[in-house]
C-alpha positions as CSV (number, residue, x, y, z in Angstrom):
1,X,0.0,0.0,0.0
2,X,2.8,2.4,0.9
3,X,4.7,1.6,-2.3
4,X,1.6,2.3,-4.4
5,X,1.2,5.6,-2.7
6,X,4.8,6.6,-3.5
7,X,4.3,5.5,-7.1
8,X,1.2,7.6,-7.5
9,X,2.8,10.6,-5.9
10,X,5.9,10.2,-8.1
11,X,3.8,9.9,-11.2
12,X,1.8,13.0,-10.3
13,X,4.9,15.0,-9.6
14,X,6.5,13.8,-12.8
15,X,3.4,14.8,-14.7
16,X,3.4,18.3,-13.1
17,X,7.1,18.7,-14.1
18,X,6.4,17.5,-17.6
19,X,3.5,19.9,-18.0
20,X,5.4,22.8,-16.7
21,X,8.3,22.0,-19.1
22,X,5.9,21.7,-22.1
23,X,4.1,24.9,-21.2
24,X,7.5,26.6,-21.6
25,X,8.4,24.9,-24.9
26,X,6.3,22.2,-26.4
27,X,9.1,20.9,-28.6
28,X,9.2,20.4,-32.3
29,X,9.6,17.2,-34.3
30,X,10.1,17.2,-38.1
31,X,10.0,13.9,-40.0
32,X,10.8,14.1,-43.7
33,X,10.7,11.4,-46.4
34,X,11.6,12.7,-49.8
35,X,8.8,15.1,-50.7
36,X,6.6,14.4,-47.6
37,X,7.0,16.4,-44.4
38,X,5.4,15.8,-41.0
39,X,5.7,18.6,-38.4
40,X,4.3,18.0,-34.9
41,X,5.0,18.6,-31.3
42,X,7.1,16.4,-29.1
43,X,4.1,15.2,-27.1
44,X,2.1,14.2,-30.2
45,X,5.1,12.4,-31.6
46,X,5.5,10.5,-28.3
47,X,1.9,9.5,-28.2
48,X,2.0,8.4,-31.9
49,X,5.1,6.3,-31.2
50,X,3.5,4.7,-28.1
51,X,0.4,3.7,-30.1
52,X,2.5,2.5,-33.0
53,X,4.6,0.2,-30.7
54,X,1.4,-1.0,-29.0
55,X,0.0,-2.0,-32.4
56,X,3.2,-3.7,-33.4
57,X,3.3,-5.6,-30.1
58,X,-0.4,-6.7,-30.4
59,X,0.2,-7.8,-34.0
60,X,3.2,-9.9,-33.0
61,X,1.2,-11.4,-30.1
62,X,-1.7,-12.3,-32.5
63,X,0.7,-13.7,-35.1
64,X,2.4,-15.8,-32.5
65,X,-0.9,-17.2,-31.3
66,X,-2.0,-18.0,-34.9
67,X,1.3,-19.6,-35.9
68,X,1.9,-21.3,-32.5
69,X,5.2,-19.5,-32.0
70,X,4.5,-18.4,-28.4
71,X,6.2,-21.1,-26.3
72,X,9.1,-21.5,-28.7
73,X,9.9,-17.8,-28.8
74,X,9.6,-17.4,-25.1
75,X,12.1,-20.3,-24.5
76,X,14.4,-18.7,-27.1
77,X,14.2,-15.3,-25.3
78,X,14.9,-17.0,-21.9
79,X,18.0,-18.7,-23.3
80,X,19.3,-15.4,-24.5
């Protein structure tokens, strides 16, 4: 219980610090592929990367279930 309280307080304080930093300067991310250009803020890029990695992880999980790779891949990762 005490550990959870510290985690919540730490997360809240980190959130306040992040918001205060972003209020000062939101950041700027530029991604360019040949003619195409994507300009966004750092927060939006972070959220997009999070969702992209979540989709990749879920896709890998579904493929491993369909192909039956789950236990073999887990054993291979444990050996490494």
